[in-house]
C-alpha positions as CSV (number, residue, x, y, z in Angstrom):
1,M,5.8,-10.2,18.0
2,E,2.8,-11.7,16.2
3,L,3.1,-14.8,14.0
4,W,2.4,-12.8,10.8
5,S,3.9,-9.4,11.4
6,V,6.2,-7.3,9.2
7,K,9.1,-5.6,10.8
8,P,9.3,-1.8,10.2
9,H,11.6,-0.7,7.5
10,K,13.7,2.5,7.8
11,K,12.8,3.9,4.3
12,L,9.5,2.3,3.4
13,L,6.0,2.1,4.9
14,T,5.3,-1.7,5.1
15,K,2.2,-3.7,5.6
16,G,1.4,-7.4,5.3
17,R,-1.7,-9.6,5.3
18,L,-2.8,-13.1,4.6
19,S,-4.8,-13.6,1.4
20,R,-5.8,-16.3,-1.1
21,D,-4.6,-16.8,-4.6
22,L,-6.8,-17.8,-7.6
23,E,-6.6,-21.5,-6.7
24,G,-7.6,-20.8,-3.1
25,E,-4.1,-21.3,-1.6
26,A,-3.1,-19.0,1.3
27,V,-0.4,-16.4,0.5
28,W,1.2,-13.8,2.6
29,L,1.2,-10.4,0.8
30,V,3.7,-7.8,1.8
31,T,3.6,-4.2,0.5
32,G,6.3,-1.6,0.7
33,K,5.6,2.0,-0.3
34,Q,7.3,5.4,-0.4
35,G,5.8,8.5,-2.0
36,W,7.6,11.2,-3.9
37,K,6.5,14.6,-5.3
38,W,8.2,16.5,-8.1
39,S,8.7,20.2,-7.1
40,G,9.9,21.4,-10.5
41,E,13.6,20.8,-9.8
42,N,13.8,18.0,-7.3
43,W,12.0,14.9,-6.1
44,N,10.9,15.4,-2.5
45,K,10.1,12.4,-0.2
46,L,6.5,12.4,1.2
47,D,6.2,11.5,4.8
48,D,2.4,11.0,4.8
49,V,1.9,7.9,2.6
50,E,-0.7,5.2,3.4
51,I,-1.2,1.6,2.3
52,F,-4.9,0.8,1.7
53,E,-6.5,-2.7,1.8
54,A,-8.9,-2.0,-1.0
55,P,-9.1,0.4,-4.0
56,Q,-10.0,4.0,-3.1
57,Y,-12.7,5.6,-5.3
58,L,-13.7,9.2,-5.8
59,G,-17.4,8.3,-5.4
60,E,-19.4,5.1,-5.4
61,P,-17.1,2.0,-5.3
62,G,-16.9,0.1,-8.6
63,V,-18.7,2.9,-10.5
64,S,-16.7,6.0,-10.1
65,A,-13.0,6.7,-11.0
66,L,-10.2,5.6,-8.7
67,K,-8.3,8.2,-6.6
68,K,-4.8,8.9,-7.6
């Protein structure tokens, strides 16, 4: 086990990383994510979700729209 690792969760995709806040202090960020899709009658769990480190753009970063 690494010093800064996140244990797997049964229902969520998890990811953690070390970052800095506005004052420059170190903070440990942990993200948990689960995707769902409406099928017209029910919500269905998505198995292929991903956690990104940075925003995902449709074209040129910072100029184009963000991906959904």
